[in-house]
N, C-alpha and C positions, 0 to 999 in steps of 0.2 A: 178340734182336730189336733191330734198330737204330732209331735215333731216327725216321727217316722212316716205318718200318713202324708204330711206335707211334702216330705222329700220324695215319697213314692209318686205323688202327683207331678212334682217338679221334674223328675227325671224321665217321665214317659216320652216326651219328644226325642230325647237322645236314644232311648231304646228303640223307638219306631224308626229313626233314621238309620240305625244299624240293623234293622229287621230282626231284632231279638226281643225277648220278654223277661220280666222280672220273675225270678224263682223265689228269692227271699231278700230281705233287707233288714239288718239288725245290728245292734251295737254289741261288740265283743270286747271284753276287757282282757288285756294281756299285760300283766304287771301293772305299771302305772299308765300305760298307753291305752287310750280308747280307740278302737277300730270301727269304722263304719263299713261293714261287710255287705257288699252288693253282689248277690249271685244272679247271673243272667244266662240265658240259653236261647238257641235257635228253636223254631218250632218242632223240629225233629229230636230236640233233647241235647244236641251237640253244642260245642263252643270251641273257638279257637283263640289263641293268645293275641293275635293281631286285633281282633274285634274287642277283646277284654281291654286292651290298651287304649283303642280309640274311644270306647265307652267310658273308660276311666278319665280320659282327658275331658271329654264332654261334660260328665258329671262334676268333675273337679272345678271346671270353669262356672258352671251353674251355681254350685255351692258357695264358691268364693264371692260371686256377684251378689248372692241373696243374703249372706250374713246370717243364715238361719241357724247355724252352729256357732255358738259363742266361745266354746272351749277348743283347746288343741285336740286334734285327732288325726288319725291315719285312714285314708281311703284305700280299700281293698276291693277290686272288682275281679270276680272269679266265676268259674263254672261251678254249678252245684255238684258236679262230679258223676262218675259213671254208676255209682251206687247210691244215688239220691233217694230219699224217703218219698214215698207216694202218699201225699198228705190229704187227699180228697177222693171222692168217688170218681170224679172226672179224670184225675190223674191215673187212678187205677184202671179205669176203662180205656184210656189212651195207651196203657201198657199191655193190653191183651197181645199175646204172641211173644212177649219179652220174658226173659229169665229173671225170676224174682226170688227174693228171700222173705219168708213169712215167719214172724215169731209169734207163737200162740200164747194166749193168757192161760188156758187150761190145756194140757196135753190131749192130743187125739191120735188114735191108732199107735200109741206108745211113743209119739214124737212131740217135742215141745217146740220145734221149728221144722220148716221144710224149705228146700230149695228146688225149683222147677220152673216150667213154662206155664205162664198164666194163660189158661184156656178160655175162661169165662169169668164175667164179673157182673153182679147186679147189686142192688141196694142191700140184699140179704146175705149174700155169700160170694165166695170166689172158688173157682175150681182150678187146681194146679195138677199138672202132669209132672211126675218126678220118677227117678230111678231108685229102686230098692234093690241093691246088689245088681243083678243083670236083668231085672224085671221092671218094665215100665208100669207105673201105677197112677191112679188118679185120686185126688182127695178134694172133697168139698169142705171148705171152711166157713162157718158162719161169721159174718162181719163182726158180731159182738165178741168173737173169740180171738180177733186180730189185735195184738199188742203193738205190732210194727210190721209194715210191708214196705220194701224198698227194691229198687232194681238191684241186680246182682251181676257180677262178672262170672261167666261160665268158664271154668278151667278144665 
């Protein structure tokens, strides 16, 4: 088991205590500083700064006690953001009804990307409702043609 996996297991009690889940945990290099970035969220996808601070304190204490990290680092606990990537079929399925951005591998209907409401999702495709000029349209995109799908902020 690598270091990241050990840390993921170690911090689960802190996350459960604060009723949130881990979205991502990774090392980020910023100049000479190594940052352990921990992205957390509530079940509804939201997060607040007070919970981030409390989770950060809990994780920091655990990491200090365990001595699992032997080098100097900075701990950053944050939200994955309002425009977080949907990385699995389960995350895509949970986002049905949400406004999303989809980047296509191969253009379809003259578009290389589309923003709209995610109407349907299955293993083979997603269906998006979008506006083209003043007309509401639907597009079905094969899962194999999706380069990226993420939540999007509707403006």
